[in-house]
Backbone of each chain as nested JSON, in Angstrom:
{
  "chains": [
    {"id": "A", "residues": [
      {"number": 1, "name": "MET", "atoms": {"N": [20.523, -31.497, 39.147], "CA": [19.223, -31.86, 39.724], "C": [18.288, -30.664, 39.718]}},
      {"number": 2, "name": "LYS", "atoms": {"N": [17.023, -30.97, 39.919], "CA": [16.013, -29.955, 39.737], "C": [15.062, -29.924, 40.937]}},
      {"number": 3, "name": "ALA", "atoms": {"N": [14.637, -28.728, 41.304], "CA": [13.607, -28.605, 42.34], "C": [12.321, -28.114, 41.686]}},
      {"number": 4, "name": "LEU", "atoms": {"N": [11.224, -28.778, 42.003], "CA": [9.91, -28.352, 41.524], "C": [9.142, -27.821, 42.728]}},
      {"number": 5, "name": "VAL", "atoms": {"N": [8.68, -26.592, 42.619], "CA": [7.991, -25.966, 43.752], "C": [6.555, -25.629, 43.338]}},
      {"number": 6, "name": "TYR", "atoms": {"N": [5.605, -26.129, 44.116], "CA": [4.182, -25.881, 43.863], "C": [3.674, -24.945, 44.945]}},
      {"number": 7, "name": "ILE", "atoms": {"N": [3.215, -23.787, 44.546], "CA": [2.744, -22.79, 45.507], "C": [1.264, -22.553, 45.247]}},
      {"number": 8, "name": "THR", "atoms": {"N": [0.439, -22.727, 46.279], "CA": [-1.014, -22.543, 46.096], "C": [-1.573, -21.614, 47.172]}},
      {"number": 9, "name": "PRO", "atoms": {"N": [-2.631, -20.872, 46.821], "CA": [-3.308, -20.061, 47.84], "C": [-3.866, -20.995, 48.914]}},
      {"number": 10, "name": "LYS", "atoms": {"N": [-3.787, -20.582, 50.18], "CA": [-4.355, -21.407, 51.257], "C": [-5.851, -21.581, 51.038]}},
      {"number": 11, "name": "ALA", "atoms": {"N": [-6.389, -22.703, 51.547], "CA": [-7.783, -23.079, 51.279], "C": [-8.77, -21.992, 51.701]}},
      {"number": 12, "name": "ASP", "atoms": {"N": [-8.5, -21.335, 52.816], "CA": [-9.488, -20.382, 53.33], "C": [-9.216, -18.943, 52.895]}},
      {"number": 13, "name": "ILE", "atoms": {"N": [-8.286, -18.775, 51.97], "CA": [-7.921, -17.433, 51.508], "C": [-8.611, -17.157, 50.164]}},
      {"number": 14, "name": "LEU", "atoms": {"N": [-9.13, -15.96, 50.008], "CA": [-9.772, -15.57, 48.751], "C": [-8.747, -15.593, 47.614]}},
      {"number": 15, "name": "ASP", "atoms": {"N": [-9.123, -16.201, 46.494], "CA": [-8.219, -16.29, 45.348], "C": [-8.902, -15.636, 44.138]}},
      {"number": 16, "name": "PRO", "atoms": {"N": [-8.774, -14.313, 44.007], "CA": [-9.502, -13.601, 42.947], "C": [-9.148, -14.088, 41.546]}},
      {"number": 17, "name": "GLN", "atoms": {"N": [-7.867, -14.449, 41.354], "CA": [-7.451, -14.926, 40.033], "C": [-8.167, -16.244, 39.698]}},
      {"number": 18, "name": "GLY", "atoms": {"N": [-8.25, -17.122, 40.688], "CA": [-8.956, -18.388, 40.501], "C": [-10.438, -18.165, 40.196]}},
      {"number": 19, "name": "LYS", "atoms": {"N": [-11.043, -17.236, 40.939], "CA": [-12.456, -16.913, 40.699], "C": [-12.655, -16.391, 39.27]}},
      {"number": 20, "name": "ALA", "atoms": {"N": [-11.746, -15.524, 38.822], "CA": [-11.851, -14.951, 37.476], "C": [-11.729, -16.047, 36.415]}},
      {"number": 21, "name": "VAL", "atoms": {"N": [-10.772, -16.961, 36.609], "CA": [-10.596, -18.047, 35.646], "C": [-11.84, -18.942, 35.641]}},
      {"number": 22, "name": "GLY", "atoms": {"N": [-12.358, -19.251, 36.827], "CA": [-13.555, -20.081, 36.927], "C": [-14.723, -19.466, 36.184]}},
      {"number": 23, "name": "SER", "atoms": {"N": [-14.888, -18.154, 36.33], "CA": [-16.04, -17.55, 35.666], "C": [-15.798, -17.421, 34.16]}},
      {"number": 24, "name": "ALA", "atoms": {"N": [-14.551, -17.215, 33.749], "CA": [-14.244, -17.19, 32.311], "C": [-14.501, -18.561, 31.677]}},
      {"number": 25, "name": "LEU", "atoms": {"N": [-14.175, -19.634, 32.418], "CA": [-14.423, -20.988, 31.89], "C": [-15.916, -21.219, 31.705]}},
      {"number": 26, "name": "GLN", "atoms": {"N": [-16.693, -20.729, 32.657], "CA": [-18.143, -20.864, 32.551], "C": [-18.66, -20.089, 31.325]}},
      {"number": 27, "name": "ASP", "atoms": {"N": [-18.135, -18.873, 31.148], "CA": [-18.535, -18.062, 29.987], "C": [-18.199, -18.773, 28.675]}},
      {"number": 28, "name": "LEU", "atoms": {"N": [-17.117, -19.538, 28.682], "CA": [-16.714, -20.265, 27.469], "C": [-17.558, -21.537, 27.272]}},
      {"number": 29, "name": "GLY", "atoms": {"N": [-18.437, -21.834, 28.222], "CA": [-19.332, -22.974, 28.061], "C": [-18.888, -24.252, 28.747]}},
      {"number": 30, "name": "TYR", "atoms": {"N": [-17.808, -24.189, 29.534], "CA": [-17.368, -25.387, 30.258], "C": [-18.227, -25.564, 31.492]}},
      {"number": 31, "name": "GLU", "atoms": {"N": [-18.784, -26.752, 31.635], "CA": [-19.601, -27.011, 32.815], "C": [-18.922, -28.011, 33.729]}},
      {"number": 32, "name": "GLY", "atoms": {"N": [-19.387, -28.062, 34.96], "CA": [-18.863, -29.067, 35.892], "C": [-17.516, -28.693, 36.488]}},
      {"number": 33, "name": "VAL", "atoms": {"N": [-17.116, -27.414, 36.364], "CA": [-15.886, -26.978, 37.03], "C": [-16.296, -26.261, 38.312]}},
      {"number": 34, "name": "ASP", "atoms": {"N": [-15.931, -26.834, 39.45], "CA": [-16.408, -26.306, 40.716], "C": [-15.535, -25.193, 41.269]}},
      {"number": 35, "name": "GLU", "atoms": {"N": [-14.294, -25.472, 41.468], "CA": [-13.447, -24.475, 42.108], "C": [-12.115, -24.445, 41.382]}},
      {"number": 36, "name": "VAL", "atoms": {"N": [-11.631, -23.239, 41.114], "CA": [-10.339, -23.083, 40.435], "C": [-9.419, -22.314, 41.361]}},
      {"number": 37, "name": "LYS", "atoms": {"N": [-8.203, -22.815, 41.49], "CA": [-7.189, -22.108, 42.271], "C": [-5.989, -21.878, 41.358]}},
      {"number": 38, "name": "VAL", "atoms": {"N": [-5.481, -20.662, 41.366], "CA": [-4.308, -20.369, 40.543], "C": [-3.118, -20.104, 41.451]}},
      {"number": 39, "name": "GLY", "atoms": {"N": [-2.107, -20.94, 41.31], "CA": [-0.889, -20.778, 42.089], "C": [0.298, -20.624, 41.169]}},
      {"number": 40, "name": "ARG", "atoms": {"N": [1.494, -20.824, 41.704], "CA": [2.705, -20.724, 40.894], "C": [3.456, -22.051, 40.886]}},
      {"number": 41, "name": "TYR", "atoms": {"N": [4.14, -22.268, 39.776], "CA": [4.931, -23.488, 39.603], "C": [6.343, -23.028, 39.262]}},
      {"number": 42, "name": "VAL", "atoms": {"N": [7.241, -23.183, 40.208], "CA": [8.605, -22.675, 40.035], "C": [9.561, -23.849, 39.904]}},
      {"number": 43, "name": "THR", "atoms": {"N": [10.396, -23.822, 38.871], "CA": [11.416, -24.868, 38.748], "C": [12.788, -24.237, 38.881]}},
      {"number": 44, "name": "LEU", "atoms": {"N": [13.65, -24.898, 39.64], "CA": [15.015, -24.394, 39.852], "C": [16.002, -25.479, 39.475]}},
      {"number": 45, "name": "GLN", "atoms": {"N": [16.959, -25.114, 38.64], "CA": [18.043, -26.03, 38.29], "C": [19.113, -25.868, 39.365]}},
      {"number": 46, "name": "LEU", "atoms": {"N": [19.438, -26.969, 40.058], "CA": [20.388, -26.879, 41.174], "C": [21.644, -27.654, 40.864]}},
      {"number": 47, "name": "LYS", "atoms": {"N": [22.745, -27.257, 41.503], "CA": [23.955, -28.07, 41.379], "C": [23.76, -29.364, 42.176]}},
      {"number": 48, "name": "SER", "atoms": {"N": [24.466, -30.428, 41.772], "CA": [24.301, -31.728, 42.422], "C": [24.626, -31.666, 43.907]}},
      {"number": 49, "name": "GLN", "atoms": {"N": [23.776, -32.257, 44.726], "CA": [23.968, -32.278, 46.179], "C": [23.024, -33.326, 46.746]}},
      {"number": 50, "name": "PRO", "atoms": {"N": [23.185, -33.697, 48.014], "CA": [22.25, -34.68, 48.591], "C": [20.822, -34.144, 48.535]}},
      {"number": 51, "name": "VAL", "atoms": {"N": [19.879, -35.054, 48.255], "CA": [18.476, -34.661, 48.069], "C": [17.93, -33.936, 49.307]}},
      {"number": 52, "name": "ASP", "atoms": {"N": [18.23, -34.476, 50.504], "CA": [17.723, -33.868, 51.741], "C": [18.174, -32.422, 51.888]}},
      {"number": 53, "name": "GLN", "atoms": {"N": [19.445, -32.223, 51.559], "CA": [20.036, -30.887, 51.691], "C": [19.391, -29.925, 50.686]}},
      {"number": 54, "name": "ALA", "atoms": {"N": [19.212, -30.4, 49.453], "CA": [18.578, -29.57, 48.416], "C": [17.165, -29.204, 48.837]}},
      {"number": 55, "name": "LYS", "atoms": {"N": [16.422, -30.189, 49.352], "CA": [15.039, -29.939, 49.734], "C": [14.968, -28.9, 50.855]}},
      {"number": 56, "name": "ALA", "atoms": {"N": [15.831, -29.046, 51.85], "CA": [15.837, -28.103, 52.97], "C": [16.168, -26.698, 52.487]}},
      {"number": 57, "name": "GLN", "atoms": {"N": [17.128, -26.607, 51.56], "CA": [17.519, -25.29, 51.061], "C": [16.373, -24.63, 50.281]}},
      {"number": 58, "name": "VAL", "atoms": {"N": [15.709, -25.412, 49.439], "CA": [14.628, -24.838, 48.623], "C": [13.426, -24.477, 49.509]}},
      {"number": 59, "name": "GLU", "atoms": {"N": [13.165, -25.272, 50.546], "CA": [12.078, -24.909, 51.466], "C": [12.398, -23.585, 52.161]}},
      {"number": 60, "name": "ASP", "atoms": {"N": [13.656, -23.405, 52.464], "CA": [14.105, -22.145, 53.061], "C": [13.885, -20.979, 52.076]}},
      {"number": 61, "name": "MET", "atoms": {"N": [14.216, -21.197, 50.803], "CA": [13.97, -20.173, 49.768], "C": [12.476, -19.82, 49.69]}},
      {"number": 62, "name": "CYS", "atoms": {"N": [11.641, -20.853, 49.824], "CA": [10.195, -20.625, 49.758], "C": [9.762, -19.709, 50.885]}},
      {"number": 63, "name": "ARG", "atoms": {"N": [10.239, -20.006, 52.095], "CA": [9.831, -19.199, 53.251], "C": [10.345, -17.767, 53.137]}},
      {"number": 64, "name": "LYS", "atoms": {"N": [11.543, -17.604, 52.545], "CA": [12.14, -16.267, 52.502], "C": [11.737, -15.448, 51.292]}},
      {"number": 65, "name": "LEU", "atoms": {"N": [11.457, -16.12, 50.162], "CA": [11.25, -15.355, 48.936], "C": [10.115, -15.866, 48.036]}},
      {"number": 66, "name": "LEU", "atoms": {"N": [10.108, -17.169, 47.782], "CA": [9.242, -17.658, 46.703], "C": [7.756, -17.617, 47.055]}},
      {"number": 67, "name": "ALA", "atoms": {"N": [7.428, -17.928, 48.308], "CA": [6.015, -17.971, 48.698], "C": [5.734, -16.914, 49.758]}},
      {"number": 68, "name": "ASN", "atoms": {"N": [4.49, -16.515, 49.835], "CA": [4.042, -15.663, 50.939], "C": [3.326, -16.58, 51.927]}},
      {"number": 69, "name": "ILE", "atoms": {"N": [4.038, -16.975, 52.985], "CA": [3.5, -18.05, 53.839], "C": [2.286, -17.62, 54.658]}},
      {"number": 70, "name": "ASN", "atoms": {"N": [1.959, -16.348, 54.646], "CA": [0.719, -15.925, 55.308], "C": [-0.51, -16.386, 54.543]}},
      {"number": 71, "name": "VAL", "atoms": {"N": [-0.404, -16.39, 53.23], "CA": [-1.587, -16.69, 52.412], "C": [-1.372, -17.857, 51.442]}},
      {"number": 72, "name": "GLU", "atoms": {"N": [-0.163, -18.41, 51.427], "CA": [0.123, -19.486, 50.468], "C": [0.764, -20.683, 51.169]}},
      {"number": 73, "name": "THR", "atoms": {"N": [0.537, -21.862, 50.584], "CA": [1.264, -23.041, 51.036], "C": [2.18, -23.483, 49.904]}},
      {"number": 74, "name": "PHE", "atoms": {"N": [3.227, -24.214, 50.236], "CA": [4.13, -24.677, 49.179], "C": [4.524, -26.129, 49.419]}},
      {"number": 75, "name": "ARG", "atoms": {"N": [4.943, -26.768, 48.336], "CA": [5.413, -28.155, 48.391], "C": [6.624, -28.229, 47.475]}},
      {"number": 76, "name": "VAL", "atoms": {"N": [7.669, -28.899, 47.934], "CA": [8.917, -28.98, 47.168], "C": [9.191, -30.436, 46.796]}},
      {"number": 77, "name": "GLU", "atoms": {"N": [9.509, -30.667, 45.529], "CA": [9.932, -31.996, 45.068], "C": [11.313, -31.852, 44.449]}},
      {"number": 78, "name": "ILE", "atoms": {"N": [12.176, -32.806, 44.75], "CA": [13.51, -32.782, 44.143], "C": [13.599, -33.939, 43.151]}},
      {"number": 79, "name": "THR", "atoms": {"N": [14.045, -33.659, 41.919], "CA": [14.212, -34.731, 40.933], "C": [15.665, -34.743, 40.453]}},
      {"number": 80, "name": "GLU", "atoms": {"N": [16.048, -35.871, 39.878], "CA": [17.458, -36.031, 39.485], "C": [17.738, -35.579, 38.051]}},
      {"number": 81, "name": "ASP", "atoms": {"N": [16.722, -35.035, 37.363], "CA": [16.893, -34.611, 35.957], "C": [18.057, -33.653, 35.783]}}
    ]},
    {"id": "B", "residues": [
      {"number": 1, "name": "MET", "atoms": {"N": [-13.377, -35.196, 41.441], "CA": [-12.028, -35.375, 40.908], "C": [-11.381, -34.024, 40.644]}},
      {"number": 2, "name": "LYS", "atoms": {"N": [-10.086, -34.069, 40.457], "CA": [-9.331, -32.829, 40.408], "C": [-8.387, -32.838, 39.204]}},
      {"number": 3, "name": "ALA", "atoms": {"N": [-8.233, -31.687, 38.572], "CA": [-7.234, -31.568, 37.509], "C": [-6.117, -30.668, 38.013]}},
      {"number": 4, "name": "LEU", "atoms": {"N": [-4.883, -31.112, 37.814], "CA": [-3.71, -30.31, 38.161], "C": [-3.05, -29.883, 36.859]}},
      {"number": 5, "name": "VAL", "atoms": {"N": [-2.87, -28.595, 36.678], "CA": [-2.313, -28.085, 35.429], "C": [-1.012, -27.352, 35.721]}},
      {"number": 6, "name": "TYR", "atoms": {"N": [0.046, -27.78, 35.035], "CA": [1.358, -27.164, 35.195], "C": [1.671, -26.395, 33.927]}},
      {"number": 7, "name": "ILE", "atoms": {"N": [1.856, -25.099, 34.05], "CA": [2.124, -24.26, 32.884], "C": [3.497, -23.638, 33.047]}},
      {"number": 8, "name": "THR", "atoms": {"N": [4.365, -23.845, 32.05], "CA": [5.73, -23.299, 32.158], "C": [6.097, -22.525, 30.898]}},
      {"number": 9, "name": "PRO", "atoms": {"N": [6.946, -21.506, 31.061], "CA": [7.44, -20.804, 29.877], "C": [8.221, -21.795, 29.017]}},
      {"number": 10, "name": "LYS", "atoms": {"N": [8.086, -21.695, 27.688], "CA": [8.857, -22.576, 26.797], "C": [10.349, -22.354, 27.008]}},
      {"number": 11, "name": "ALA", "atoms": {"N": [11.132, -23.412, 26.738], "CA": [12.57, -23.387, 27.035], "C": [13.292, -22.223, 26.366]}},
      {"number": 12, "name": "ASP", "atoms": {"N": [12.925, -21.891, 25.132], "CA": [13.68, -20.873, 24.401], "C": [13.068, -19.478, 24.529]}},
      {"number": 13, "name": "ILE", "atoms": {"N": [12.1, -19.329, 25.432], "CA": [11.437, -18.038, 25.605], "C": [12.002, -17.335, 26.844]}},
      {"number": 14, "name": "LEU", "atoms": {"N": [12.246, -16.041, 26.715], "CA": [12.747, -15.259, 27.843], "C": [11.728, -15.276, 28.98]}},
      {"number": 15, "name": "ASP", "atoms": {"N": [12.204, -15.525, 30.197], "CA": [11.313, -15.565, 31.356], "C": [11.803, -14.532, 32.382]}},
      {"number": 16, "name": "PRO", "atoms": {"N": [11.365, -13.27, 32.232], "CA": [11.885, -12.2, 33.088], "C": [11.605, -12.439, 34.578]}},
      {"number": 17, "name": "GLN", "atoms": {"N": [10.449, -13.046, 34.885], "CA": [10.132, -13.303, 36.286], "C": [11.109, -14.329, 36.88]}},
      {"number": 18, "name": "GLY", "atoms": {"N": [11.415, -15.344, 36.085], "CA": [12.39, -16.342, 36.523], "C": [13.763, -15.731, 36.74]}},
      {"number": 19, "name": "LYS", "atoms": {"N": [14.164, -14.858, 35.806], "CA": [15.465, -14.187, 35.934], "C": [15.503, -13.345, 37.21]}},
      {"number": 20, "name": "ALA", "atoms": {"N": [14.399, -12.633, 37.482], "CA": [14.337, -11.767, 38.664], "C": [14.444, -12.602, 39.942]}},
      {"number": 21, "name": "VAL", "atoms": {"N": [13.727, -13.737, 39.977], "CA": [13.782, -14.603, 41.155], "C": [15.189, -15.17, 41.317]}},
      {"number": 22, "name": "GLY", "atoms": {"N": [15.795, -15.592, 40.213], "CA": [17.152, -16.135, 40.257], "C": [18.137, -15.129, 40.828]}},
      {"number": 23, "name": "SER", "atoms": {"N": [17.998, -13.88, 40.401], "CA": [18.958, -12.889, 40.882], "C": [18.664, -12.491, 42.331]}},
      {"number": 24, "name": "ALA", "atoms": {"N": [17.385, -12.502, 42.734], "CA": [17.042, -12.236, 44.142], "C": [17.591, -13.342, 45.047]}},
      {"number": 25, "name": "LEU", "atoms": {"N": [17.53, -14.593, 44.571], "CA": [18.066, -15.703, 45.37], "C": [19.564, -15.549, 45.568]}},
      {"number": 26, "name": "GLN", "atoms": {"N": [20.237, -15.106, 44.487], "CA": [21.681, -14.886, 44.579], "C": [21.977, -13.774, 45.601]}},
      {"number": 27, "name": "ASP", "atoms": {"N": [21.188, -12.691, 45.533], "CA": [21.37, -11.587, 46.484], "C": [21.169, -12.048, 47.927]}},
      {"number": 28, "name": "LEU", "atoms": {"N": [20.292, -13.031, 48.112], "CA": [20.04, -13.547, 49.464], "C": [21.129, -14.528, 49.91]}},
      {"number": 29, "name": "GLY", "atoms": {"N": [22.069, -14.81, 49.015], "CA": [23.205, -15.648, 49.394], "C": [23.063, -17.114, 49.018]}},
      {"number": 30, "name": "TYR", "atoms": {"N": [22.023, -17.471, 48.277], "CA": [21.888, -18.861, 47.839], "C": [22.796, -19.104, 46.649]}},
      {"number": 31, "name": "GLU", "atoms": {"N": [23.605, -20.143, 46.75], "CA": [24.499, -20.45, 45.641], "C": [24.094, -21.758, 44.982]}},
      {"number": 32, "name": "GLY", "atoms": {"N": [24.586, -21.962, 43.767], "CA": [24.323, -23.233, 43.1], "C": [22.947, -23.312, 42.464]}},
      {"number": 33, "name": "VAL", "atoms": {"N": [22.263, -22.169, 42.331], "CA": [20.993, -22.166, 41.61], "C": [21.268, -21.677, 40.195]}},
      {"number": 34, "name": "ASP", "atoms": {"N": [21.048, -22.557, 39.218], "CA": [21.434, -22.229, 37.854], "C": [20.357, -21.475, 37.093]}},
      {"number": 35, "name": "GLU", "atoms": {"N": [19.216, -22.078, 36.976], "CA": [18.172, -21.46, 36.161], "C": [16.849, -21.574, 36.895]}},
      {"number": 36, "name": "VAL", "atoms": {"N": [16.109, -20.48, 36.918], "CA": [14.804, -20.475, 37.579], "C": [13.742, -20.157, 36.523]}},
      {"number": 37, "name": "LYS", "atoms": {"N": [12.68, -20.946, 36.536], "CA": [11.551, -20.662, 35.646], "C": [10.316, -20.523, 36.512]}},
      {"number": 38, "name": "VAL", "atoms": {"N": [9.541, -19.491, 36.271], "CA": [8.316, -19.297, 37.034], "C": [7.112, -19.512, 36.115]}},
      {"number": 39, "name": "GLY", "atoms": {"N": [6.32, -20.505, 36.46], "CA": [5.119, -20.784, 35.696], "C": [3.899, -20.727, 36.599]}},
      {"number": 40, "name": "ARG", "atoms": {"N": [2.796, -21.3, 36.144], "CA": [1.573, -21.291, 36.944], "C": [1.136, -22.727, 37.256]}},
      {"number": 41, "name": "TYR", "atoms": {"N": [0.492, -22.858, 38.403], "CA": [0.0, -24.155, 38.86], "C": [-1.486, -23.964, 39.132]}},
      {"number": 42, "name": "VAL", "atoms": {"N": [-2.315, -24.523, 38.265], "CA": [-3.76, -24.306, 38.358], "C": [-4.428, -25.618, 38.763]}},
      {"number": 43, "name": "THR", "atoms": {"N": [-5.266, -25.564, 39.787], "CA": [-6.031, -26.754, 40.153], "C": [-7.513, -26.486, 39.916]}},
      {"number": 44, "name": "LEU", "atoms": {"N": [-8.186, -27.478, 39.351], "CA": [-9.616, -27.363, 39.069], "C": [-10.341, -28.533, 39.698]}},
      {"number": 45, "name": "GLN", "atoms": {"N": [-11.377, -28.234, 40.473], "CA": [-12.238, -29.265, 41.03], "C": [-13.284, -29.586, 39.975]}},
      {"number": 46, "name": "LEU", "atoms": {"N": [-13.334, -30.849, 39.54], "CA": [-14.251, -31.228, 38.456], "C": [-15.32, -32.179, 38.958]}},
      {"number": 47, "name": "LYS", "atoms": {"N": [-16.44, -32.207, 38.272], "CA": [-17.435, -33.227, 38.604], "C": [-16.935, -34.579, 38.095]}},
      {"number": 48, "name": "SER", "atoms": {"N": [-17.401, -35.663, 38.733], "CA": [-16.932, -37.011, 38.378], "C": [-17.229, -37.326, 36.921]}},
      {"number": 49, "name": "GLN", "atoms": {"N": [-16.244, -37.87, 36.244], "CA": [-16.395, -38.241, 34.841], "C": [-15.214, -39.144, 34.478]}},
      {"number": 50, "name": "PRO", "atoms": {"N": [-15.267, -39.808, 33.317], "CA": [-14.121, -40.656, 32.938], "C": [-12.849, -39.818, 32.837]}},
      {"number": 51, "name": "VAL", "atoms": {"N": [-11.725, -40.39, 33.285], "CA": [-10.46, -39.663, 33.339], "C": [-10.059, -39.12, 31.963]}},
      {"number": 52, "name": "ASP", "atoms": {"N": [-10.198, -39.956, 30.917], "CA": [-9.809, -39.53, 29.564], "C": [-10.571, -38.292, 29.123]}},
      {"number": 53, "name": "GLN", "atoms": {"N": [-11.875, -38.311, 29.436], "CA": [-12.737, -37.207, 29.04], "C": [-12.355, -35.935, 29.798]}},
      {"number": 54, "name": "ALA", "atoms": {"N": [-12.104, -36.082, 31.11], "CA": [-11.712, -34.932, 31.921], "C": [-10.405, -34.347, 31.396]}},
      {"number": 55, "name": "LYS", "atoms": {"N": [-9.455, -35.234, 31.074], "CA": [-8.151, -34.763, 30.613], "C": [-8.287, -34.001, 29.299]}},
      {"number": 56, "name": "ALA", "atoms": {"N": [-9.06, -34.554, 28.382], "CA": [-9.247, -33.899, 27.086], "C": [-9.906, -32.531, 27.265]}},
      {"number": 57, "name": "GLN", "atoms": {"N": [-10.882, -32.454, 28.174], "CA": [-11.572, -31.191, 28.395], "C": [-10.623, -30.136, 28.984]}},
      {"number": 58, "name": "VAL", "atoms": {"N": [-9.826, -30.548, 29.951], "CA": [-8.925, -29.587, 30.592], "C": [-7.811, -29.159, 29.622]}},
      {"number": 59, "name": "GLU", "atoms": {"N": [-7.347, -30.077, 28.773], "CA": [-6.351, -29.689, 27.764], "C": [-6.935, -28.646, 26.804]}},
      {"number": 60, "name": "ASP", "atoms": {"N": [-8.206, -28.823, 26.505], "CA": [-8.913, -27.868, 25.669], "C": [-8.982, -26.499, 26.374]}},
      {"number": 61, "name": "MET", "atoms": {"N": [-9.283, -26.502, 27.668], "CA": [-9.305, -25.248, 28.445], "C": [-7.944, -24.563, 28.415]}},
      {"number": 62, "name": "CYS", "atoms": {"N": [-6.89, -25.373, 28.482], "CA": [-5.529, -24.815, 28.457], "C": [-5.275, -24.09, 27.149]}},
      {"number": 63, "name": "ARG", "atoms": {"N": [-5.651, -24.749, 26.037], "CA": [-5.407, -24.143, 24.728], "C": [-6.228, -22.872, 24.537]}},
      {"number": 64, "name": "LYS", "atoms": {"N": [-7.451, -22.864, 25.109], "CA": [-8.342, -21.72, 24.885], "C": [-8.163, -20.595, 25.885]}},
      {"number": 65, "name": "LEU", "atoms": {"N": [-7.757, -20.932, 27.126], "CA": [-7.764, -19.886, 28.151], "C": [-6.57, -19.915, 29.111]}},
      {"number": 66, "name": "LEU", "atoms": {"N": [-6.267, -21.101, 29.635], "CA": [-5.337, -21.12, 30.771], "C": [-3.898, -20.821, 30.39]}},
      {"number": 67, "name": "ALA", "atoms": {"N": [-3.473, -21.301, 29.212], "CA": [-2.079, -21.109, 28.814], "C": [-2.007, -20.28, 27.538]}},
      {"number": 68, "name": "ASN", "atoms": {"N": [-0.896, -19.627, 27.347], "CA": [-0.623, -18.962, 26.079], "C": [0.314, -19.89, 25.304]}},
      {"number": 69, "name": "ILE", "atoms": {"N": [-0.271, -20.652, 24.359], "CA": [0.522, -21.73, 23.755], "C": [1.626, -21.232, 22.83]}},
      {"number": 70, "name": "ASN", "atoms": {"N": [1.662, -19.937, 22.555], "CA": [2.787, -19.41, 21.787], "C": [4.072, -19.397, 22.603]}},
      {"number": 71, "name": "VAL", "atoms": {"N": [3.927, -19.141, 23.895], "CA": [5.127, -18.981, 24.728], "C": [5.161, -19.93, 25.927]}},
      {"number": 72, "name": "GLU", "atoms": {"N": [4.117, -20.718, 26.104], "CA": [4.05, -21.598, 27.272], "C": [3.717, -23.025, 26.864]}},
      {"number": 73, "name": "THR", "atoms": {"N": [4.179, -23.972, 27.664], "CA": [3.749, -25.353, 27.505], "C": [2.932, -25.733, 28.739]}},
      {"number": 74, "name": "PHE", "atoms": {"N": [2.075, -26.737, 28.586], "CA": [1.284, -27.158, 29.737], "C": [1.24, -28.676, 29.83]}},
      {"number": 75, "name": "ARG", "atoms": {"N": [0.937, -29.144, 31.042], "CA": [0.795, -30.571, 31.296], "C": [-0.389, -30.731, 32.248]}},
      {"number": 76, "name": "VAL", "atoms": {"N": [-1.248, -31.702, 31.951], "CA": [-2.453, -31.897, 32.753], "C": [-2.393, -33.258, 33.443]}},
      {"number": 77, "name": "GLU", "atoms": {"N": [-2.681, -33.287, 34.736], "CA": [-2.806, -34.535, 35.494], "C": [-4.202, -34.591, 36.102]}},
      {"number": 78, "name": "ILE", "atoms": {"N": [-4.829, -35.752, 36.031], "CA": [-6.146, -35.913, 36.656], "C": [-5.992, -36.82, 37.877]}},
      {"number": 79, "name": "THR", "atoms": {"N": [-6.502, -36.394, 39.017], "CA": [-6.454, -37.233, 40.223], "C": [-7.877, -37.47, 40.716]}},
      {"number": 80, "name": "GLU", "atoms": {"N": [-8.017, -38.51, 41.525], "CA": [-9.365, -38.894, 41.981], "C": [-9.757, -38.201, 43.283]}},
      {"number": 81, "name": "ASP", "atoms": {"N": [-8.914, -37.322, 43.809], "CA": [-9.219, -36.63, 45.088], "C": [-10.568, -35.928, 45.05]}}
    ]}
  ]
}
């Protein structure tokens, strides 16, 4: 089974990377792009276990290592792939 | 409307950041984690437009700027949020 982790900068936190990408898109001529946020997408291949248990474990990993919970939020999805 | 972009290292490409996270998780005592891949999760706030058109435009942005298509793959989702 697999865990998909989506980590994004919190809404009220400055995201310089997102700002840079937004302005580069404008320079390339793309219009109508309002706000860009750049986060991380982490996938983990896990050994088979109950979904609830896997989710709790990966959320724990996020709090301890994968995300910086002061400035980032995370969401965990477990799939059976 | 919003575009969600998932960018991941290609399967056969070395992902040093993923390896580092995998080994840090092991050091923290997490077991049963086989493979970790670290990619990027980019969200773009777009002006209202037909979904097909938005998707094509964002895929174009991925090829030109957001992803390095030599070593990364990307997937674009459009939501009405």
